[in-house]
N, C-alpha and C positions, 0 to 999 in steps of 0.2 A: 498104582499108575500115574503119571503126569504127561499132561499133554500141553501144548503150546499154541498158541494162535495169534497172527497179527490182525489186530482190528483196523482195517484200512475204512478211512472216513470218520474214524473217532473225533469230532470237534468238541466235545462236552465234557468237561472234567466233573460237573456234578452229574452227567448221565453217567459216566464211568463209574463212580462212588456206587449208583443207584444198580448198576448192573453188577458190580462185584457184590453188592450186600443179598441182590437176588438170587444169583449162583451159588453163594455159601449157603445160602436156606434149602437147596437143593438134596435130597435123599442120594446118598452115597457120596457125598463131596465130603472130603477132610479138609480142603483148603483150595479157596479161589482166591485170585487178584488180578485186578485191573489196573495195569501201569498208562495213566492218561499221555504223560509224556514219552512213552516208547510205544505207546498203542499195544503193546501185548496184554493177552489174557492166558494165565496159566492155571489149569486146573486140575488139583489132586485129588484123587477120588478111589474109589473101589472099583476093580477091574473089570468085574463080570457087569457093573450099571455104567460104566463110561459110554457107550453108544446112546443110551437114555440121558445120561447126563449133558453130554452133547449137543443133542438135540433139542433138549430143555434150555440150554444156556443160549442157542442160536436164536429161538421163539424169545426169550426176555432181551436180547441185544437187539431183536428187530422189532421188538414192540417199545424200547424205549429209544431206540435210534434207528428208523425205519433204512437209512441211506447208507450204513455201517456193512461193509463186506468183513465175511468171517474167513481169514485164509490160514490154513495149516504153516506152521512154522517150521 
């Protein structure tokens, strides 16, 4: 399953790289990518684990950049 999100307010390329690295390390994630220029987050992972993956990804994003909004694309 692949999910796409817009990260509104993402204004740090280094933060985007940190988010991508941390999300890729989550259980059940096959591949995650954060594109700083388009502010898109794409997560590909196991269907049954996707709700927990998204929840954990949101926590990671808020920890790294608290003002960023996660919007389903």
